[in-house]
PDB file of N, CA, C and O in Angstrom:
ATOM      1  N   MET A   1      16.062  33.288  -3.977  1.00  0.00           N
ATOM      2  CA  MET A   1      15.824  33.395  -5.569  1.00  0.00           C
ATOM      3  C   MET A   1      15.866  31.232  -5.914  1.00  0.00           C
ATOM      4  O   MET A   1      14.764  30.909  -6.358  1.00  0.00           O
ATOM      5  N   LYS A   2      16.579  30.306  -5.815  1.00  0.00           N
ATOM      6  CA  LYS A   2      16.685  29.193  -5.439  1.00  0.00           C
ATOM      7  C   LYS A   2      15.394  28.664  -5.009  1.00  0.00           C
ATOM      8  O   LYS A   2      15.067  27.528  -5.353  1.00  0.00           O
ATOM      9  N   ASN A   3      14.670  29.353  -4.320  1.00  0.00           N
ATOM     10  CA  ASN A   3      13.841  28.572  -3.332  1.00  0.00           C
ATOM     11  C   ASN A   3      12.643  29.335  -4.885  1.00  0.00           C
ATOM     12  O   ASN A   3      11.987  28.358  -5.247  1.00  0.00           O
ATOM     13  N   LEU A   4      12.381  30.109  -5.436  1.00  0.00           N
ATOM     14  CA  LEU A   4      11.309  30.603  -5.780  1.00  0.00           C
ATOM     15  C   LEU A   4      11.777  29.303  -7.354  1.00  0.00           C
ATOM     16  O   LEU A   4      10.907  28.665  -7.946  1.00  0.00           O
ATOM     17  N   LEU A   5      12.741  29.255  -7.570  1.00  0.00           N
ATOM     18  CA  LEU A   5      12.904  28.291  -9.047  1.00  0.00           C
ATOM     19  C   LEU A   5      12.698  27.040  -8.357  1.00  0.00           C
ATOM     20  O   LEU A   5      11.667  26.874  -9.008  1.00  0.00           O
ATOM     21  N   ARG A   6      12.730  26.282  -7.823  1.00  0.00           N
ATOM     22  CA  ARG A   6      11.983  25.620  -6.985  1.00  0.00           C
ATOM     23  C   ARG A   6      10.909  25.590  -7.156  1.00  0.00           C
ATOM     24  O   ARG A   6      10.453  24.610  -7.745  1.00  0.00           O
ATOM     25  N   ASP A   7       9.823  26.897  -6.613  1.00  0.00           N
ATOM     26  CA  ASP A   7       9.000  26.850  -6.816  1.00  0.00           C
ATOM     27  C   ASP A   7       8.479  26.684  -8.059  1.00  0.00           C
ATOM     28  O   ASP A   7       7.652  25.773  -8.062  1.00  0.00           O
ATOM     29  N   MET A   8       8.609  27.119  -8.947  1.00  0.00           N
ATOM     30  CA  MET A   8       8.580  27.651 -10.627  1.00  0.00           C
ATOM     31  C   MET A   8       8.198  26.036 -11.295  1.00  0.00           C
ATOM     32  O   MET A   8       7.395  25.539 -12.085  1.00  0.00           O
ATOM     33  N   LYS A   9       9.245  25.649 -10.484  1.00  0.00           N
ATOM     34  CA  LYS A   9       9.677  24.399 -11.823  1.00  0.00           C
ATOM     35  C   LYS A   9       7.835  23.202 -11.019  1.00  0.00           C
ATOM     36  O   LYS A   9       6.792  22.891 -11.595  1.00  0.00           O
ATOM     37  N   CYS A  10       8.279  22.954  -9.709  1.00  0.00           N
ATOM     38  CA  CYS A  10       6.678  22.528  -9.125  1.00  0.00           C
ATOM     39  C   CYS A  10       5.440  22.765  -9.985  1.00  0.00           C
ATOM     40  O   CYS A  10       4.578  22.020 -10.451  1.00  0.00           O
ATOM     41  N   LEU A  11       5.723  24.360 -10.032  1.00  0.00           N
ATOM     42  CA  LEU A  11       3.895  24.540 -10.335  1.00  0.00           C
ATOM     43  C   LEU A  11       4.732  24.453 -12.368  1.00  0.00           C
ATOM     44  O   LEU A  11       4.208  25.368 -13.004  1.00  0.00           O
ATOM     45  N   CYS A  12       5.446  23.885 -13.006  1.00  0.00           N
ATOM     46  CA  CYS A  12       5.135  24.215 -14.402  1.00  0.00           C
ATOM     47  C   CYS A  12       4.336  22.766 -15.064  1.00  0.00           C
ATOM     48  O   CYS A  12       3.945  22.870 -16.227  1.00  0.00           O
ATOM     49  N   ASP A  13       4.076  21.332 -14.282  1.00  0.00           N
ATOM     50  CA  ASP A  13       3.782  20.577 -14.206  1.00  0.00           C
ATOM     51  C   ASP A  13       2.062  20.499 -14.117  1.00  0.00           C
ATOM     52  O   ASP A  13       1.271  20.447 -13.176  1.00  0.00           O
ATOM     53  N   PRO A  14       1.887  20.524 -15.949  1.00  0.00           N
ATOM     54  CA  PRO A  14      -0.229  19.923 -15.128  1.00  0.00           C
ATOM     55  C   PRO A  14      -0.705  19.898 -14.245  1.00  0.00           C
ATOM     56  O   PRO A  14      -1.377  20.620 -13.508  1.00  0.00           O
ATOM     57  N   THR A  15       0.034  18.078 -14.367  1.00  0.00           N
ATOM     58  CA  THR A  15      -1.014  17.775 -13.582  1.00  0.00           C
ATOM     59  C   THR A  15      -1.400  18.735 -12.246  1.00  0.00           C
ATOM     60  O   THR A  15      -2.547  19.101 -11.990  1.00  0.00           O
ATOM     61  N   ARG A  16      -0.205  19.064 -11.450  1.00  0.00           N
ATOM     62  CA  ARG A  16       0.237  20.118  -9.551  1.00  0.00           C
ATOM     63  C   ARG A  16      -1.053  21.067 -10.161  1.00  0.00           C
ATOM     64  O   ARG A  16      -2.163  21.061  -9.629  1.00  0.00           O
ATOM     65  N   LEU A  17      -0.652  22.030 -11.586  1.00  0.00           N
ATOM     66  CA  LEU A  17      -1.592  22.594 -12.137  1.00  0.00           C
ATOM     67  C   LEU A  17      -3.131  22.320 -11.911  1.00  0.00           C
ATOM     68  O   LEU A  17      -3.894  23.285 -11.953  1.00  0.00           O
ATOM     69  N   ARG A  18      -3.357  21.739 -11.803  1.00  0.00           N
ATOM     70  CA  ARG A  18      -5.035  20.582 -12.198  1.00  0.00           C
ATOM     71  C   ARG A  18      -5.594  20.970 -10.577  1.00  0.00           C
ATOM     72  O   ARG A  18      -6.569  21.461 -10.009  1.00  0.00           O
ATOM     73  N   ILE A  19      -4.359  20.429 -10.310  1.00  0.00           N
ATOM     74  CA  ILE A  19      -4.577  19.604  -8.768  1.00  0.00           C
ATOM     75  C   ILE A  19      -5.525  21.381  -7.342  1.00  0.00           C
ATOM     76  O   ILE A  19      -6.498  21.674  -6.647  1.00  0.00           O
ATOM     77  N   LEU A  20      -4.188  21.868  -7.850  1.00  0.00           N
ATOM     78  CA  LEU A  20      -4.143  23.476  -7.561  1.00  0.00           C
ATOM     79  C   LEU A  20      -5.012  23.892  -8.178  1.00  0.00           C
ATOM     80  O   LEU A  20      -5.874  23.811  -7.303  1.00  0.00           O
ATOM     81  N   SER A  21      -5.563  24.329  -9.092  1.00  0.00           N
ATOM     82  CA  SER A  21      -7.071  24.613  -9.271  1.00  0.00           C
ATOM     83  C   SER A  21      -8.140  23.783  -9.108  1.00  0.00           C
ATOM     84  O   SER A  21      -9.024  24.024  -9.930  1.00  0.00           O
ATOM     85  N   LEU A  22      -8.390  22.896  -8.355  1.00  0.00           N
ATOM     86  CA  LEU A  22      -9.237  22.369  -8.382  1.00  0.00           C
ATOM     87  C   LEU A  22      -9.448  22.229  -6.383  1.00  0.00           C
ATOM     88  O   LEU A  22     -10.560  22.183  -5.857  1.00  0.00           O
ATOM     89  N   LEU A  23      -8.353  22.194  -5.726  1.00  0.00           N
ATOM     90  CA  LEU A  23      -7.956  23.069  -4.714  1.00  0.00           C
ATOM     91  C   LEU A  23      -8.342  24.523  -4.305  1.00  0.00           C
ATOM     92  O   LEU A  23      -8.665  25.111  -3.273  1.00  0.00           O
ATOM     93  N   LYS A  24      -8.109  24.873  -5.898  1.00  0.00           N
ATOM     94  CA  LYS A  24      -8.792  26.561  -5.244  1.00  0.00           C
ATOM     95  C   LYS A  24     -10.377  26.593  -4.728  1.00  0.00           C
ATOM     96  O   LYS A  24     -10.638  27.549  -3.997  1.00  0.00           O
ATOM     97  N   ASN A  25     -11.251  25.854  -4.958  1.00  0.00           N
ATOM     98  CA  ASN A  25     -12.710  26.974  -3.959  1.00  0.00           C
ATOM     99  C   ASN A  25     -13.322  25.716  -3.506  1.00  0.00           C
ATOM    100  O   ASN A  25     -14.521  25.448  -3.587  1.00  0.00           O
ATOM    101  N   ARG A  26     -12.304  24.893  -2.973  1.00  0.00           N
ATOM    102  CA  ARG A  26     -12.938  23.938  -2.380  1.00  0.00           C
ATOM    103  C   ARG A  26     -12.540  22.953  -0.910  1.00  0.00           C
ATOM    104  O   ARG A  26     -12.025  21.895  -1.272  1.00  0.00           O
ATOM    105  N   ASN A  27     -12.633  23.037   0.295  1.00  0.00           N
ATOM    106  CA  ASN A  27     -12.379  22.934   1.578  1.00  0.00           C
ATOM    107  C   ASN A  27     -11.028  22.123   1.542  1.00  0.00           C
ATOM    108  O   ASN A  27      -9.947  22.706   1.456  1.00  0.00           O
ATOM    109  N   ALA A  28     -11.169  20.354   1.631  1.00  0.00           N
ATOM    110  CA  ALA A  28     -10.437  20.109   1.849  1.00  0.00           C
ATOM    111  C   ALA A  28     -10.615  18.317   0.944  1.00  0.00           C
ATOM    112  O   ALA A  28     -11.747  17.949   1.258  1.00  0.00           O
ATOM    113  N   LEU A  29     -10.051  17.357   0.158  1.00  0.00           N
ATOM    114  CA  LEU A  29      -9.973  16.626  -0.025  1.00  0.00           C
ATOM    115  C   LEU A  29      -8.745  15.467   0.158  1.00  0.00           C
ATOM    116  O   LEU A  29      -7.531  15.600   0.310  1.00  0.00           O
ATOM    117  N   ASN A  30      -9.791  14.033   0.056  1.00  0.00           N
ATOM    118  CA  ASN A  30      -8.453  13.282  -0.019  1.00  0.00           C
ATOM    119  C   ASN A  30      -7.598  12.962  -1.136  1.00  0.00           C
ATOM    120  O   ASN A  30      -7.881  13.358  -2.267  1.00  0.00           O
ATOM    121  N   SER A  31      -6.545  12.255  -0.888  1.00  0.00           N
ATOM    122  CA  SER A  31      -6.519  11.178  -2.364  1.00  0.00           C
ATOM    123  C   SER A  31      -7.226  10.659  -3.558  1.00  0.00           C
ATOM    124  O   SER A  31      -6.928  10.999  -4.703  1.00  0.00           O
ATOM    125  N   THR A  32      -7.870  10.091  -3.354  1.00  0.00           N
ATOM    126  CA  THR A  32      -8.630   9.477  -3.158  1.00  0.00           C
ATOM    127  C   THR A  32     -10.151  10.257  -4.402  1.00  0.00           C
ATOM    128  O   THR A  32     -10.397  10.141  -5.603  1.00  0.00           O
ATOM    129  N   LYS A  33     -10.656  10.834  -3.505  1.00  0.00           N
ATOM    130  CA  LYS A  33     -11.371  11.813  -4.545  1.00  0.00           C
ATOM    131  C   LYS A  33     -10.973  12.934  -5.372  1.00  0.00           C
ATOM    132  O   LYS A  33     -11.732  13.554  -6.117  1.00  0.00           O
ATOM    133  N   ILE A  34      -9.143  13.267  -5.114  1.00  0.00           N
ATOM    134  CA  ILE A  34      -8.776  14.658  -5.859  1.00  0.00           C
ATOM    135  C   ILE A  34      -8.617  13.711  -7.417  1.00  0.00           C
ATOM    136  O   ILE A  34      -8.830  14.350  -8.447  1.00  0.00           O
ATOM    137  N   ALA A  35      -8.334  12.567  -7.515  1.00  0.00           N
ATOM    138  CA  ALA A  35      -7.876  11.305  -8.196  1.00  0.00           C
ATOM    139  C   ALA A  35      -8.911  11.273  -8.661  1.00  0.00           C
ATOM    140  O   ALA A  35      -8.497  10.791  -9.715  1.00  0.00           O
ATOM    141  N   LYS A  36     -10.077  11.372  -8.847  1.00  0.00           N
ATOM    142  CA  LYS A  36     -10.956  10.504  -8.854  1.00  0.00           C
ATOM    143  C   LYS A  36     -11.259  11.927 -10.302  1.00  0.00           C
ATOM    144  O   LYS A  36     -10.966  12.002 -11.495  1.00  0.00           O
ATOM    145  N   LEU A  37     -11.839  12.651  -9.502  1.00  0.00           N
ATOM    146  CA  LEU A  37     -12.115  13.759  -9.926  1.00  0.00           C
ATOM    147  C   LEU A  37     -11.132  14.443 -11.390  1.00  0.00           C
ATOM    148  O   LEU A  37     -11.566  15.173 -12.281  1.00  0.00           O
ATOM    149  N   LEU A  38      -9.842  13.949 -11.236  1.00  0.00           N
ATOM    150  CA  LEU A  38      -9.324  14.843 -11.760  1.00  0.00           C
ATOM    151  C   LEU A  38      -8.670  12.968 -13.482  1.00  0.00           C
ATOM    152  O   LEU A  38      -8.074  12.629 -14.504  1.00  0.00           O
ATOM    153  N   ASP A  39      -9.328  12.714 -12.605  1.00  0.00           N
ATOM    154  CA  ASP A  39      -9.422  11.117 -13.798  1.00  0.00           C
ATOM    155  C   ASP A  39      -7.829  10.884 -14.261  1.00  0.00           C
ATOM    156  O   ASP A  39      -7.207  10.929 -15.322  1.00  0.00           O
ATOM    157  N   LEU A  40      -7.522  10.605 -12.832  1.00  0.00           N
ATOM    158  CA  LEU A  40      -5.901  10.169 -12.422  1.00  0.00           C
ATOM    159  C   LEU A  40      -5.347   9.027 -11.359  1.00  0.00           C
ATOM    160  O   LEU A  40      -5.707   9.148 -10.188  1.00  0.00           O
ATOM    161  N   LYS A  41      -4.554   8.010 -11.693  1.00  0.00           N
ATOM    162  CA  LYS A  41      -4.562   7.314 -10.645  1.00  0.00           C
ATOM    163  C   LYS A  41      -3.760   7.880  -9.100  1.00  0.00           C
ATOM    164  O   LYS A  41      -2.842   8.660  -8.843  1.00  0.00           O
ATOM    165  N   THR A  42      -4.552   7.130  -8.416  1.00  0.00           N
ATOM    166  CA  THR A  42      -4.677   7.549  -7.099  1.00  0.00           C
ATOM    167  C   THR A  42      -2.554   7.621  -6.764  1.00  0.00           C
ATOM    168  O   THR A  42      -1.876   8.489  -6.215  1.00  0.00           O
ATOM    169  N   SER A  43      -2.184   6.366  -7.368  1.00  0.00           N
ATOM    170  CA  SER A  43      -0.811   6.742  -6.446  1.00  0.00           C
ATOM    171  C   SER A  43       0.222   8.104  -7.877  1.00  0.00           C
ATOM    172  O   SER A  43       1.015   8.988  -7.550  1.00  0.00           O
ATOM    173  N   ILE A  44      -0.003   7.925  -8.607  1.00  0.00           N
ATOM    174  CA  ILE A  44      -0.474   9.643  -9.000  1.00  0.00           C
ATOM    175  C   ILE A  44      -0.309  10.856  -8.587  1.00  0.00           C
ATOM    176  O   ILE A  44       0.751  11.442  -8.369  1.00  0.00           O
ATOM    177  N   THR A  45      -1.500  11.269  -8.470  1.00  0.00           N
ATOM    178  CA  THR A  45      -1.827  12.340  -7.278  1.00  0.00           C
ATOM    179  C   THR A  45      -1.688  11.953  -6.055  1.00  0.00           C
ATOM    180  O   THR A  45      -2.487  12.440  -5.255  1.00  0.00           O
ATOM    181  N   SER A  46      -1.039  11.341  -5.725  1.00  0.00           N
ATOM    182  CA  SER A  46      -0.596  10.945  -4.868  1.00  0.00           C
ATOM    183  C   SER A  46       1.182  11.356  -5.030  1.00  0.00           C
ATOM    184  O   SER A  46       1.800  11.938  -4.139  1.00  0.00           O
ATOM    185  N   HIS A  47       1.508  11.121  -5.730  1.00  0.00           N
ATOM    186  CA  HIS A  47       2.819  11.911  -5.964  1.00  0.00           C
ATOM    187  C   HIS A  47       3.043  13.329  -5.949  1.00  0.00           C
ATOM    188  O   HIS A  47       4.011  14.035  -5.668  1.00  0.00           O
ATOM    189  N   HIS A  48       1.853  13.543  -6.338  1.00  0.00           N
ATOM    190  CA  HIS A  48       2.477  14.519  -7.014  1.00  0.00           C
ATOM    191  C   HIS A  48       1.961  15.492  -5.793  1.00  0.00           C
ATOM    192  O   HIS A  48       2.730  16.307  -5.282  1.00  0.00           O
ATOM    193  N   LEU A  49       0.952  15.380  -5.478  1.00  0.00           N
ATOM    194  CA  LEU A  49       0.309  16.038  -3.725  1.00  0.00           C
ATOM    195  C   LEU A  49       1.794  16.155  -2.937  1.00  0.00           C
ATOM    196  O   LEU A  49       2.196  17.220  -2.468  1.00  0.00           O
ATOM    197  N   LYS A  50       2.306  15.291  -2.888  1.00  0.00           N
ATOM    198  CA  LYS A  50       3.265  15.118  -2.053  1.00  0.00           C
ATOM    199  C   LYS A  50       4.801  16.306  -2.422  1.00  0.00           C
ATOM    200  O   LYS A  50       5.435  16.698  -1.442  1.00  0.00           O
ATOM    201  N   ILE A  51       5.155  16.671  -3.554  1.00  0.00           N
ATOM    202  CA  ILE A  51       5.513  17.395  -4.188  1.00  0.00           C
ATOM    203  C   ILE A  51       5.213  19.193  -4.521  1.00  0.00           C
ATOM    204  O   ILE A  51       5.920  20.149  -4.838  1.00  0.00           O
ATOM    205  N   LEU A  52       3.796  18.970  -4.242  1.00  0.00           N
ATOM    206  CA  LEU A  52       2.882  20.347  -3.170  1.00  0.00           C
ATOM    207  C   LEU A  52       3.439  20.418  -2.526  1.00  0.00           C
ATOM    208  O   LEU A  52       4.626  20.661  -2.742  1.00  0.00           O
ATOM    209  N   GLU A  53       3.005  20.271  -1.457  1.00  0.00           N
ATOM    210  CA  GLU A  53       3.133  19.471   0.215  1.00  0.00           C
ATOM    211  C   GLU A  53       4.639  19.516   0.157  1.00  0.00           C
ATOM    212  O   GLU A  53       4.889  20.548   0.781  1.00  0.00           O
ATOM    213  N   ASN A  54       5.749  19.015  -0.216  1.00  0.00           N
ATOM    214  CA  ASN A  54       6.597  19.668  -0.239  1.00  0.00           C
ATOM    215  C   ASN A  54       7.417  21.260  -0.261  1.00  0.00           C
ATOM    216  O   ASN A  54       8.389  21.868   0.186  1.00  0.00           O
ATOM    217  N   ARG A  55       6.260  21.381  -1.107  1.00  0.00           N
ATOM    218  CA  ARG A  55       6.960  22.883  -1.830  1.00  0.00           C
ATOM    219  C   ARG A  55       5.865  24.531  -1.107  1.00  0.00           C
ATOM    220  O   ARG A  55       5.839  25.752  -1.267  1.00  0.00           O
ATOM    221  N   ASN A  56       5.199  23.547  -0.373  1.00  0.00           N
ATOM    222  CA  ASN A  56       4.064  24.751   0.682  1.00  0.00           C
ATOM    223  C   ASN A  56       2.735  25.078   0.260  1.00  0.00           C
ATOM    224  O   ASN A  56       1.790  25.528   0.907  1.00  0.00           O
ATOM    225  N   PHE A  57       2.924  24.525  -1.893  1.00  0.00           N
ATOM    226  CA  PHE A  57       1.840  24.774  -1.390  1.00  0.00           C
ATOM    227  C   PHE A  57       0.515  24.326  -0.984  1.00  0.00           C
ATOM    228  O   PHE A  57      -0.443  25.098  -0.939  1.00  0.00           O
ATOM    229  N   VAL A  58       0.411  22.474  -0.541  1.00  0.00           N
ATOM    230  CA  VAL A  58      -0.486  22.224   0.130  1.00  0.00           C
ATOM    231  C   VAL A  58      -0.723  21.782   1.212  1.00  0.00           C
ATOM    232  O   VAL A  58       0.229  21.090   1.574  1.00  0.00           O
ATOM    233  N   LEU A  59      -1.649  21.822   2.071  1.00  0.00           N
ATOM    234  CA  LEU A  59      -1.415  20.808   3.410  1.00  0.00           C
ATOM    235  C   LEU A  59      -2.050  20.373   3.370  1.00  0.00           C
ATOM    236  O   LEU A  59      -2.904  20.390   2.483  1.00  0.00           O
ATOM    237  N   SER A  60      -1.988  19.436   4.732  1.00  0.00           N
ATOM    238  CA  SER A  60      -2.555  18.027   4.993  1.00  0.00           C
ATOM    239  C   SER A  60      -2.557  17.760   6.410  1.00  0.00           C
ATOM    240  O   SER A  60      -1.630  17.779   7.221  1.00  0.00           O
ATOM    241  N   HIS A  61      -4.080  17.448   6.578  1.00  0.00           N
ATOM    242  CA  HIS A  61      -4.213  17.189   7.821  1.00  0.00           C
ATOM    243  C   HIS A  61      -5.396  15.361   8.009  1.00  0.00           C
ATOM    244  O   HIS A  61      -6.266  14.965   7.234  1.00  0.00           O
ATOM    245  N   LYS A  62      -5.089  14.959   8.806  1.00  0.00           N
ATOM    246  CA  LYS A  62      -4.973  13.388   8.976  1.00  0.00           C
ATOM    247  C   LYS A  62      -6.753  13.579   9.424  1.00  0.00           C
ATOM    248  O   LYS A  62      -6.717  13.998  10.581  1.00  0.00           O
ATOM    249  N   SER A  63      -8.128  13.456   9.023  1.00  0.00           N
ATOM    250  CA  SER A  63      -9.286  13.088   8.956  1.00  0.00           C
ATOM    251  C   SER A  63      -9.546  11.479   9.225  1.00  0.00           C
ATOM    252  O   SER A  63      -9.908  10.566   8.484  1.00  0.00           O
ATOM    253  N   GLY A  64      -9.159  11.558  10.773  1.00  0.00           N
ATOM    254  CA  GLY A  64      -9.364   9.421  10.840  1.00  0.00           C
ATOM    255  C   GLY A  64      -8.823   8.660   9.834  1.00  0.00           C
ATOM    256  O   GLY A  64      -7.737   8.211  10.198  1.00  0.00           O
ATOM    257  N   ARG A  65      -9.121   8.329   8.735  1.00  0.00           N
ATOM    258  CA  ARG A  65      -7.843   7.093   7.960  1.00  0.00           C
ATOM    259  C   ARG A  65      -7.721   7.940   6.498  1.00  0.00           C
ATOM    260  O   ARG A  65      -7.189   7.588   5.446  1.00  0.00           O
ATOM    261  N   HIS A  66      -8.311   8.993   6.791  1.00  0.00           N
ATOM    262  CA  HIS A  66      -7.525   9.986   5.403  1.00  0.00           C
ATOM    263  C   HIS A  66      -6.676  11.031   6.223  1.00  0.00           C
ATOM    264  O   HIS A  66      -6.622  11.486   7.366  1.00  0.00           O
ATOM    265  N   VAL A  67      -5.701  11.224   4.352  1.00  0.00           N
ATOM    266  CA  VAL A  67      -5.317  12.517   5.185  1.00  0.00           C
ATOM    267  C   VAL A  67      -6.170  13.683   4.046  1.00  0.00           C
ATOM    268  O   VAL A  67      -6.508  13.236   2.950  1.00  0.00           O
ATOM    269  N   LEU A  68      -6.362  14.611   4.262  1.00  0.00           N
ATOM    270  CA  LEU A  68      -7.056  15.754   3.474  1.00  0.00           C
ATOM    271  C   LEU A  68      -6.542  16.810   3.148  1.00  0.00           C
ATOM    272  O   LEU A  68      -6.201  17.539   4.079  1.00  0.00           O
ATOM    273  N   TYR A  69      -6.312  17.251   1.851  1.00  0.00           N
ATOM    274  CA  TYR A  69      -5.035  18.451   1.336  1.00  0.00           C
ATOM    275  C   TYR A  69      -6.054  19.621   1.120  1.00  0.00           C
ATOM    276  O   TYR A  69      -7.236  19.284   1.046  1.00  0.00           O
ATOM    277  N   ARG A  70      -5.811  20.689   1.032  1.00  0.00           N
ATOM    278  CA  ARG A  70      -5.955  21.277   0.905  1.00  0.00           C
ATOM    279  C   ARG A  70      -5.707  22.807   0.313  1.00  0.00           C
ATOM    280  O   ARG A  70      -5.332  23.345   1.355  1.00  0.00           O
ATOM    281  N   LYS A  71      -5.682  23.614  -0.462  1.00  0.00           N
ATOM    282  CA  LYS A  71      -4.274  24.944  -1.215  1.00  0.00           C
ATOM    283  C   LYS A  71      -4.041  25.741   0.166  1.00  0.00           C
ATOM    284  O   LYS A  71      -4.825  25.957   1.090  1.00  0.00           O
ATOM    285  N   ASN A  72      -2.217  26.232  -0.078  1.00  0.00           N
ATOM    286  CA  ASN A  72      -2.066  26.541   1.245  1.00  0.00           C
ATOM    287  C   ASN A  72      -2.074  28.147   0.668  1.00  0.00           C
ATOM    288  O   ASN A  72      -1.215  28.383  -0.182  1.00  0.00           O
ATOM    289  N   ASP A  73      -2.861  29.130   1.012  1.00  0.00           N
ATOM    290  CA  ASP A  73      -3.311  30.627   0.922  1.00  0.00           C
ATOM    291  C   ASP A  73      -2.028  31.528   0.599  1.00  0.00           C
ATOM    292  O   ASP A  73      -1.479  31.878  -0.446  1.00  0.00           O
ATOM    293  N   ILE A  74      -1.801  31.739   1.912  1.00  0.00           N
ATOM    294  CA  ILE A  74      -0.837  32.153   2.424  1.00  0.00           C
ATOM    295  C   ILE A  74       0.949  31.950   1.615  1.00  0.00           C
ATOM    296  O   ILE A  74       1.605  32.946   1.311  1.00  0.00           O
ATOM    297  N   ASN A  75       1.365  30.797   1.434  1.00  0.00           N
ATOM    298  CA  ASN A  75       2.054  29.696   0.565  1.00  0.00           C
ATOM    299  C   ASN A  75       2.123  30.842  -1.019  1.00  0.00           C
ATOM    300  O   ASN A  75       3.016  31.688  -1.070  1.00  0.00           O
ATOM    301  N   TRP A  76       1.285  30.737  -1.974  1.00  0.00           N
ATOM    302  CA  TRP A  76       0.117  31.224  -2.370  1.00  0.00           C
ATOM    303  C   TRP A  76       1.023  32.489  -2.695  1.00  0.00           C
ATOM    304  O   TRP A  76       2.026  32.520  -3.409  1.00  0.00           O
ATOM    305  N   GLU A  77       0.598  33.215  -2.203  1.00  0.00           N
ATOM    306  CA  GLU A  77       0.232  34.345  -2.519  1.00  0.00           C
ATOM    307  C   GLU A  77       1.859  34.501  -2.417  1.00  0.00           C
ATOM    308  O   GLU A  77       2.435  34.790  -3.466  1.00  0.00           O
ATOM    309  N   ARG A  78       2.715  34.316  -1.119  1.00  0.00           N
ATOM    310  CA  ARG A  78       4.114  34.650  -1.086  1.00  0.00           C
ATOM    311  C   ARG A  78       4.882  34.475  -2.486  1.00  0.00           C
ATOM    312  O   ARG A  78       5.914  34.988  -2.919  1.00  0.00           O
ATOM    313  N   PHE A  79       4.136  33.713  -2.928  1.00  0.00           N
ATOM    314  CA  PHE A  79       5.268  33.055  -4.377  1.00  0.00           C
ATOM    315  C   PHE A  79       4.624  33.866  -4.658  1.00  0.00           C
ATOM    316  O   PHE A  79       5.227  34.864  -4.264  1.00  0.00           O
ATOM    317  N   LEU A  80       3.739  34.169  -5.105  1.00  0.00           N
ATOM    318  CA  LEU A  80       3.060  35.675  -6.046  1.00  0.00           C
ATOM    319  C   LEU A  80       4.187  37.183  -5.305  1.00  0.00           C
ATOM    320  O   LEU A  80       5.226  37.174  -5.966  1.00  0.00           O
ATOM    321  N   GLU A  81       4.198  37.409  -5.095  1.00  0.00           N
ATOM    322  CA  GLU A  81       4.938  38.382  -4.077  1.00  0.00           C
ATOM    323  C   GLU A  81       6.442  38.550  -4.732  1.00  0.00           C
ATOM    324  O   GLU A  81       7.069  39.449  -5.291  1.00  0.00           O
ATOM    325  N   LYS A  82       6.674  37.134  -4.335  1.00  0.00           N
ATOM    326  CA  LYS A  82       8.287  36.864  -4.750  1.00  0.00           C
ATOM    327  C   LYS A  82       8.975  37.374  -6.598  1.00  0.00           C
ATOM    328  O   LYS A  82       9.911  38.032  -7.052  1.00  0.00           O
ATOM    329  N   LEU A  83       7.667  36.474  -7.192  1.00  0.00           N
ATOM    330  CA  LEU A  83       7.062  36.956  -8.571  1.00  0.00           C
ATOM    331  C   LEU A  83       7.286  38.658  -9.183  1.00  0.00           C
ATOM    332  O   LEU A  83       7.926  38.979 -10.185  1.00  0.00           O
ATOM    333  N   ASP A  84       6.504  39.621  -8.181  1.00  0.00           N
ATOM    334  CA  ASP A  84       6.242  40.649  -8.841  1.00  0.00           C
ATOM    335  C   ASP A  84       7.927  41.800  -8.531  1.00  0.00           C
ATOM    336  O   ASP A  84       8.170  42.953  -8.888  1.00  0.00           O
ATOM    337  N   THR A  85       9.053  40.428  -7.454  1.00  0.00           N
ATOM    338  CA  THR A  85       9.623  41.747  -6.947  1.00  0.00           C
ATOM    339  C   THR A  85      11.048  40.814  -8.607  1.00  0.00           C
ATOM    340  O   THR A  85      12.235  40.516  -8.476  1.00  0.00           O
ATOM    341  N   LEU A  86      10.425  40.716  -9.474  1.00  0.00           N
ATOM    342  CA  LEU A  86      11.192  40.073 -10.118  1.00  0.00           C
ATOM    343  C   LEU A  86      11.245  41.312 -11.359  1.00  0.00           C
ATOM    344  O   LEU A  86      12.340  41.423 -11.909  1.00  0.00           O
ATOM    345  N   GLU A  87      10.525  41.917 -11.665  1.00  0.00           N
ATOM    346  CA  GLU A  87      10.339  43.327 -12.218  1.00  0.00           C
ATOM    347  C   GLU A  87      11.057  43.760 -12.265  1.00  0.00           C
ATOM    348  O   GLU A  87      11.057  44.913 -12.693  1.00  0.00           O
TER     349      GLU A  87
END
């Protein structure tokens, strides 16, 4: 139950939801591209990406000099399943 609450707290931020929404139909993007597409400062974007990554909602991997982020569909499905069990 504590993990579910932590996940919900992570997702209650509008900026993090916008990031997830952006990554939903994309392969992978770096933080600079995400910031540009969402009209955010790169430092703010990086902060929110780190929180999402810590809760496993996004995955990251290094590609050359850039870190690319993508939505973790497996963890998203697990989160939705946990929500279903609350009924």
